[in-house]
Backbone bond lengths (Angstrom), bond angles and torsions (degrees), N, CA, C in turn:
res aa  C-N    CA-C-N  psi(-1)  N-CA   C-N-CA  omega(-1)  CA-C   N-CA-C  phi
1 M - - - 1.481 - - 1.543 105.27 -
2 N 1.393 110.95 137.82 1.458 116.77 179.19 1.514 113.67 -85.11
3 F 1.332 120.35 174.70 1.448 125.66 -178.11 1.486 110.16 -60.02
4 A 1.403 122.98 -45.45 1.391 118.89 -177.19 1.523 115.54 -61.08
5 N 1.399 116.62 -39.97 1.454 119.30 179.84 1.555 109.91 -73.01
6 R 1.315 116.19 -35.55 1.421 118.51 -178.27 1.512 109.61 -68.53
7 L 1.309 120.55 -40.04 1.476 123.05 179.63 1.536 109.81 -64.98
8 K 1.301 117.91 -46.42 1.439 120.49 179.31 1.507 110.18 -60.81
9 E 1.351 118.41 -43.24 1.430 122.94 -174.61 1.528 108.86 -66.14
10 I 1.316 118.09 -45.71 1.455 120.89 -174.87 1.605 109.27 -69.32
11 R 1.321 111.47 -36.88 1.452 115.18 -178.95 1.536 113.76 -66.92
12 T 1.340 114.08 -44.79 1.441 118.94 -179.80 1.518 113.47 -71.32
13 T 1.275 116.03 -37.44 1.452 122.58 178.27 1.447 113.19 -61.18
14 N 1.344 116.15 -31.64 1.440 124.54 179.13 1.555 114.59 -93.76
15 G 1.354 114.71 2.72 1.411 118.29 176.08 1.510 114.41 69.78
16 V 1.332 117.40 27.47 1.424 119.98 -178.49 1.515 111.73 -105.09
17 S 1.290 115.95 128.93 1.470 120.96 179.86 1.510 111.19 -71.55
18 Q 1.301 118.59 157.99 1.468 121.00 169.77 1.440 112.09 -56.27
19 E 1.289 117.83 -43.76 1.470 127.11 177.56 1.572 112.11 -51.80
20 K 1.378 111.93 -53.27 1.460 120.56 -175.54 1.548 106.96 -61.65
21 L 1.372 116.13 -49.39 1.464 118.61 -177.78 1.506 109.08 -61.36
22 A 1.293 119.48 -41.51 1.433 122.62 179.96 1.542 113.34 -57.44
23 K 1.291 114.20 -49.09 1.552 118.58 174.98 1.438 111.35 -61.55
24 Q 1.258 120.48 -37.00 1.545 119.38 179.47 1.467 115.04 -68.64
25 I 1.298 117.06 -29.81 1.524 117.85 179.59 1.482 112.70 -109.66
26 N 1.383 118.29 5.64 1.369 125.61 170.65 1.592 112.86 66.84
27 V 1.383 112.39 49.81 1.515 119.98 170.69 1.467 105.13 -132.93
28 T 1.331 116.84 178.03 1.419 124.16 179.32 1.531 111.88 -82.16
29 Q 1.341 119.23 153.78 1.441 120.14 174.67 1.577 110.38 -62.05
30 G 1.380 114.59 -31.50 1.479 114.88 177.15 1.455 115.67 -65.69
31 M 1.370 115.40 -27.82 1.416 116.43 179.94 1.461 109.20 -74.59
32 I 1.378 120.80 -35.47 1.438 118.93 176.11 1.610 111.26 -62.94
33 S 1.283 113.79 -39.49 1.451 123.01 177.89 1.568 108.56 -58.08
34 Q 1.321 116.91 -48.49 1.482 119.40 178.66 1.517 111.69 -63.09
35 W 1.305 118.34 -35.14 1.500 121.39 -176.90 1.563 104.98 -70.70
36 E 1.368 118.26 -41.36 1.364 116.39 -177.12 1.561 115.11 -74.83
37 K 1.323 114.93 -20.88 1.465 120.03 172.42 1.516 112.78 -81.63
38 G 1.311 116.32 -9.58 1.486 119.98 -177.27 1.511 113.98 78.22
39 L 1.374 114.85 18.54 1.453 113.17 -176.25 1.590 111.23 -83.81
40 C 1.235 115.12 -17.76 1.473 121.41 176.20 1.564 108.92 -158.11
41 E 1.263 119.03 169.16 1.449 123.76 -178.61 1.482 111.79 -121.26
42 P 1.259 119.12 145.72 1.514 120.50 178.29 1.522 111.80 -73.75
43 T 1.323 114.28 160.69 1.391 122.03 175.81 1.546 108.76 -69.35
44 A 1.307 115.98 162.25 1.484 122.76 178.13 1.617 106.22 -59.33
45 T 1.233 121.34 -39.66 1.415 122.58 177.18 1.603 112.55 -58.59
46 N 1.316 114.11 -45.84 1.473 116.59 179.31 1.465 112.38 -72.95
47 I 1.307 120.96 -28.91 1.558 124.76 173.42 1.505 105.42 -60.59
48 C 1.320 118.49 -45.49 1.472 123.10 -176.35 1.553 107.50 -68.28
49 K 1.291 122.21 -37.78 1.472 126.75 179.34 1.474 108.91 -68.55
50 I 1.315 120.88 -38.33 1.486 124.05 176.34 1.577 107.61 -69.90
51 A 1.212 122.14 -45.41 1.493 124.74 179.44 1.524 108.13 -60.84
52 D 1.323 121.24 -43.43 1.437 121.88 177.44 1.458 112.64 -63.07
53 F 1.348 114.39 -45.64 1.533 118.73 -179.68 1.530 111.59 -60.35
54 F 1.277 121.07 -34.85 1.475 121.54 -179.86 1.486 113.79 -100.13
55 G 1.324 116.26 -2.01 1.457 121.13 178.08 1.514 114.70 65.40
56 V 1.322 116.22 42.94 1.473 124.54 -178.88 1.517 104.12 -127.74
57 C 1.354 113.34 165.16 1.467 119.66 173.42 1.551 113.33 -84.05
58 T 1.263 116.18 158.26 1.468 118.98 -179.35 1.510 109.68 -65.88
59 D 1.308 118.87 -37.87 1.498 118.49 176.47 1.492 116.33 -55.73
60 Y 1.376 115.09 -31.85 1.359 121.63 176.22 1.560 112.78 -64.56
61 L 1.332 113.27 -45.87 1.493 124.93 -179.57 1.506 109.08 -63.78
62 L 1.326 113.83 -39.40 1.496 117.42 -177.54 1.530 115.95 -83.53
63 G 1.351 114.22 -0.08 1.427 121.13 175.54 1.472 114.18 80.17
64 R 1.327 116.66 14.49 1.530 124.59 178.78 1.493 113.27 -80.23
65 Q 1.300 117.20 -15.75 1.468 123.35 173.63 1.488 110.43 -153.55
66 D 1.306 118.25 155.06 1.423 126.00 -172.69 1.570 116.78 -97.01
67 W 1.368 111.96 4.47 1.498 116.57 179.70 1.438 107.97 -129.89
68 Y 1.350 115.07 153.32 1.435 121.44 -179.67 1.488 114.23 -58.71
């Protein structure tokens, strides 16, 4: 699974809106949407912020492993 799919899956599974996630990591909702569509990828810093927010490792978000 790629980053775009993994992000959308973890966000929706946890009942978090794009807007809420955007506010938590200090980006726009439009940026979250672009990441989930695979139009662009977040910086390493933002990947770390997303991982911290959801309590998962970055390798999980990047699709390098299937467990948190």
